C-alpha positions in Angstrom: 62.4 28.8 -3.3 58.6 28.4 -3.3 57.4 27.2 0.1 55.4 24.7 -1.8 58.3 23.2 -3.9 60.1 23.1 -1.0 57.4 21.2 1.4 56.9 18.4 -1.9 60.8 18.1 -1.9 60.1 17.3 1.6 57.4 14.8 1.4 59.4 13.3 -1.3 62.3 12.4 1.0 60.0 11.4 3.4 58.5 9.1 1.3 61.6 7.3 -0.1 62.8 7.1 3.2 60.0 5.7 4.6 60.1 2.8 2.3 63.5 2.0 2.7 62.5 1.8 6.0 60.0 -0.7 5.5 61.6 -2.7 3.2 63.8 -3.4 5.8 61.4 -4.6 7.9 60.5 -7.2 5.3 57.3 -9.7 5.6 53.8 -8.4 5.9 54.8 -4.7 7.4 56.9 -4.5 3.8 54.0 -5.7 1.3 51.4 -3.6 3.2 53.4 -0.6 3.3 54.8 -0.7 -0.1 51.0 -1.3 -1.1 49.9 2.0 0.9 53.4 4.0 0.0 53.4 3.4 -3.7 49.8 4.8 -3.6 50.7 7.9 -2.2 53.9 8.3 -4.2 51.2 7.9 -7.2 48.7 10.2 -6.2 51.1 13.1 -5.0 53.1 12.4 -9.0 49.1 13.2 -9.9 48.6 16.4 -7.0 51.4 17.9 -8.6 50.9 17.2 -12.0 47.4 18.7 -12.3 48.4 21.7 -9.3 51.3 22.6 -11.5 49.2 23.1 -15.0 49.3 27.0 -16.3 52.0 27.6 -13.6 56.0 28.8 -13.9 56.8 25.2 -13.1 58.8 23.4 -15.2 58.4 20.2 -16.6 61.9 19.4 -15.2 61.3 20.7 -12.0 57.7 18.7 -11.6 59.6 15.6 -12.4 62.3 16.1 -9.9 59.4 16.4 -7.2 57.9 13.1 -8.0 58.6 10.1 -6.1 61.2 7.2 -7.7 59.1 4.5 -7.1 55.4 4.1 -7.6 52.8 2.1 -9.8 53.5 5.0 -12.1 57.4 4.9 -12.2 59.0 5.2 -14.4 57.1 5.7 -17.4 53.9 7.3 -16.0 56.0 9.7 -14.9 57.6 11.1 -18.1 54.0 10.9 -19.0 53.0 13.1 -16.7 55.4 15.4 -17.1 54.4 15.9 -20.3 50.9 16.9 -19.8 49.9 20.4 -20.4 46.4 20.2 -19.0 43.7 18.5 -17.5 42.6 16.4 -20.5 46.1 15.1 -21.0 46.4 13.6 -17.3 43.2 12.0 -17.7 44.3 10.4 -20.5 47.5 9.4 -18.5 45.6 7.8 -15.9 42.8 6.4 -18.3 46.1 4.4 -19.4 46.9 2.8 -15.7 45.3 0.1 -14.6 45.9 1.7 -10.9 44.1 4.9 -11.6 41.9 4.3 -14.5 39.1 3.2 -12.2 39.4 6.2 -9.9 39.6 8.7 -13.4 36.1 7.0 -14.8 34.1 8.1 -11.9 35.2 11.3 -12.8 32.5 13.5 -14.7 34.3 17.0 -14.7 37.4 18.4 -14.0 36.5 18.7 -10.0 39.3 18.7 -7.7 37.2 18.1 -4.7 35.9 15.1 -6.2 39.0 13.7 -7.7 40.5 14.5 -3.8 37.7 12.7 -2.3 38.0 9.7 -4.9 42.0 9.5 -3.9 41.1 9.4 0.2 38.4 6.4 -0.4 41.0 4.4 -2.3 43.6 5.2 0.1 41.1 3.8 2.7 40.4 0.5 1.5 44.2 0.1 1.5 44.2 1.1 5.1 41.8 -1.0 5.8 43.2 -4.2 4.2 46.3 -3.3 6.7 43.3 -5.0 9.5 43.3 -8.6 7.1 46.7 -9.4 8.4 48.3 -10.3 11.6 52.2 -9.9 13.1 52.6 -6.7 11.3 53.5 -2.9 11.5 51.7 -1.4 8.7 48.4 -1.7 10.8 49.5 1.6 13.0 50.5 3.6 10.1 47.0 2.5 8.8 45.2 3.5 12.0 46.7 6.6 12.1 45.5 7.5 8.3 42.1 6.5 9.2 41.9 8.5 12.2 42.9 11.8 10.1 40.3 11.2 7.8 37.8 10.7 10.4 39.0 14.3 11.2 38.9 15.3 7.8 34.7 13.9 7.7 34.3 15.7 11.4 35.6 19.2 9.6 33.7 18.9 6.3 30.5 18.2 8.8 31.1 21.2 10.6 32.0 23.3 7.6 28.6 22.5 6.3 26.8 23.3 9.3 28.5 26.5 9.5 27.5 27.5 6.4 23.7 26.0 6.6 24.5 23.2 3.7 23.2 20.5 5.8 22.3 19.1 2.5 25.7 18.4 1.3 27.2 17.1 4.3 27.3 13.4 2.9 29.1 14.8 -0.4 32.5 15.2 1.1 32.2 11.7 3.6 34.6 9.3 3.3 33.7 5.9 4.4 36.4 4.7 7.4 36.3 1.0 8.1 33.6 -0.3 9.4 31.5 -3.5 7.9 31.1 -3.4 4.1 
């Protein structure tokens, strides 16, 4: 079995189980975590679709890697499974209220730019957890924001080591702070 397929299968199970756990907690934790985890499930479905284009992964195998929740579930997942190229994925996302704004910012099919836009949206959702009190979602959001800070530091270090200091701000994603 391909390592990537195994990794994505395990992550799908993790997301599903974590969502069930958060729903059992109830209250603000459930609401906020569902919002974050649905975005994560949708992002993974989009990334799996884009990364599996022009590979030997069958449509049925692709569908099995998608989580069974999210704003795209189930009709958006069926549309993504049917995609054969990037433009079809983009057309599906243009019809999705959750992702049309993200895909409208793209001028080309650059995976790096799309990934940055996904990280920016994730940070917005994580930051929103700080606007409520008495819930556990804030701990998850805090860790995700720390992960993004590490990615930002790695980006800066790579730019410096490759003598591309003029590109430092290109890959940075804003983490929290004042708007």
